[in-house]
N, C-alpha and C positions, 0 to 999 in steps of 0.2 A: 346407146343413141335411141331416142324416142321415135317410135313409128307415128308419122302424121300423113294421112292420105292426102293425095295431090289437091283434092278440092278444099281441104282445110288449110293446106299450106299456102294456098294462094290467097287467103284471107288473113295471113299472119296469125292465125289462132290455131291452137291444138284442137283436134277434131271433137274431143269430149266436152270442151267448153260450150259447144252448141246443144249438147245434151242437158247441161246442168246450169246454164246462165239464168234460166227462169227462176231458180231457187235462191239466187243471190239478190240483194236489194241495195239501194244506195242511201240507206238511212231509214230510221224508224217511220218517218212520215210516209216514204215510199211504200213501205210494207203496209201500213195501216190503210193507206188509200187503195192498194191492190186488193186487200182483204175486204174492204167495204164494197168495192164494185163487184167482187165475186160473190158476196152475200146478196147484192142487189140483182144480179143476173138470174138467180135461182136456177142453177144448172143440175143436171143428173150427173152421176159419176162417169157414165159412159160418154156423155158429151164433153166432160172435162178431160178424159183420156184422149179422145179424138182431137180435141183443141190442142192438147199438149203435143201430140204427134204432128199436128198441122204446123205448130209454132217452131218446130225444130228446123225445117228448111227456110222458114221466115227469117231466122236469125242470121242467115248468110247475106241478107239485104243491108246489113250494117258492116261497113268496112272496119270500124273501129270497135266492134263488139257491143253487146248490150247486156244489161242485167235487169232483172225483174220479171214478174209474171205477166206484164201487160202484153206480151205477145200472145200469150195464152187467152188473156182477156179479149184481145181484139179478135181472135179466131172465134171465140165464143160469141162475141157481139155479132160477127158475121153470120155465124150459124143461126143465131136467134132472130136477126133482122131479115134473113131471107124466108122466114116462115110467116111474116105478117106484112100486111100492106101498109105502107107509110107514105103519107101525102109528099108531093114533091117539095113543098116548102120546108118541111122538117128534114128532109134529105139534104136539102141545100144548107140548112143550118148545121146539121151533123157534119157534113163534109167540109164547111168553112172552118168550123172550130178545129177540126182535126188537121186541116192544111196549115192553119195558123201555128200549130205545134211544130210544123216542119222548120220554122225559123228559131225555135228555141234550141240552142246548141246541145243541151243535155238529154234531149228526147230523141230517141231512134225512130224517126217518122217512117223511114223505109221499112223497118221490121214491122211497125204497127199496120201500115198499109198493106203489106204483103200478106200478113196473117189475116187481116180482115177479108181481103179479096179471096184468099184460099178458102177461109171458113164459109164465106157467102156461097161461093160456087160449089164447094163440096156438098153443102146442104141442098142447093138447088138440084144438082146432078143426082144425089141420093133420092130425093123426093120424085123426081122424074122417073128414075129406074124403078122405084117402088110402084108408081102408077103403072108403068109399062108392064111390070110382072103381074100386077092385079088384072090388068086388060087381057094378058095372055092366058091367065087362068080362067077367066070368064068366057073368053072367046074361043 
């Protein structure tokens, strides 16, 4: 009998699928698109590792399971976008394009949105704690 923790059993998936679903892709185009976006984001290996860890709980946002590295990509985008100021108009464009993907059946919008939000707030909290630590050392 296979051991499946309660949290994974509730999603009809073995627990280990949430650890390795990022490495499976739904075709060559999907793989090439993910590799292109990773190249475009210009991340460090530390950022990639953190984004991968962030994307694991985000995979639970999809009841039907997900494949592909896009959960990691969205976590990286959240981390990157939290570091820069973006005009409201560009945020609206970014969000509207991503909300439009919610209506495409093969795209796991819940996973993308969850990974993005976790990545965004992770980086905001990390930066605030770094500033606080710096202020404590000075004061």
